[in-house]
N, C-alpha and C positions, 0 to 999 in steps of 0.2 A: 422459695420466693428468693431471686437472685438480689445479691446485695447494689450498690449504684457503680460501683466500678466494672462490675460485670455486666450489668443493663449499659453504662454508658459504651463501653467494649464491642457491642452486638450492634449497636444504634451507630457507631462510627462505623463499623465492619459494614453495616446495612448501608450505609452513607456512601462510603465511597463504590461499594458495590454499584450503586443507583448511577454513581459518576460516572463510573466505566460503562456501565448498560447505554446510558444517556450517548457519550461517546462514541460508544460502537454503533448505534443507530444512525448518530449523524455522517460516521464515515460510509456507512453502507448507504447508506440512502444518495447520498454525495456520490460513489462511486458505483453502485448498481446497471448492470448492463444488461439490457434485455437480449433474448436472440432472436435476431434478425429471422425472418422467413427464408428458408432454403440455406440458412446459415449452418455450417458444420459446430456442434462443441468444442471442438479446438480453435475455430475462428473468433466464437463468441468468447474462451477463455483469454485467449491473446488480445482480444477487443477491451476485456476487463483488465485485465492486469496494468495496459498503458493506460488505461484511465484512471488506476488508480495510482502510478507513479505520476502521470499529472496532479491527481490530487494531493498529493505528497509534498510535489515540488512547488505546490502555491501555497500549504500548507503552512512550509518549510518557511518560504520565505516571507510571509506573511508573521511568524514571530522571531524573523531576525537571525535565523540559519542560512548560512550559507555555503552548506554541502550541497553537493551533486548526487543524484540517485542515477543509476544506472541500470538500465536492461540485460540480462545476462542473456542470452540466446544463440543457439546454433540453427534457428529457422529462420533463411533468408527472406521470405515473406515479410516474417515479425519483424525484423529489423529493418527493411526498407518500410513499414507502415511506422514504425515508430520514431526513426530518422526524420519521414515527412512531417511527424507531429514536432519533431525539437527534442527527443528521448536519447540522450546517450547511450551506444548500446557496445555490447564486447561479447564475444564468443567467449568460451573458459581461457582457448587458448592466445587470445591477443588481449585479455585480462594480465594473464601472467605476465606475458611479455612486457605489456606497459609497466607494472610495476618491478622489472627487472629480476623474476624469478624463473625463468627461462632465459 
């Protein structure tokens, strides 16, 4: 038989697990991107990344966080689509320059 401290600890850990699982399910529901007919897996992944960034930006803004998420990519088509969606993008080199590291 488990003592009450151990039972409480397990219950608490299980409740925390359920909270995390629910949050992950909500994020997945809000950011899921179905592959369009004829769309390459890479293009679908790029679209999913942009959807996730957009979701996180909105989520952070709703919760009073003022930081900006950026997309780090060297893919020009991905960059162009991201910029059209209002997502700040950098290549690795341009990010290093903007931070004064190169």
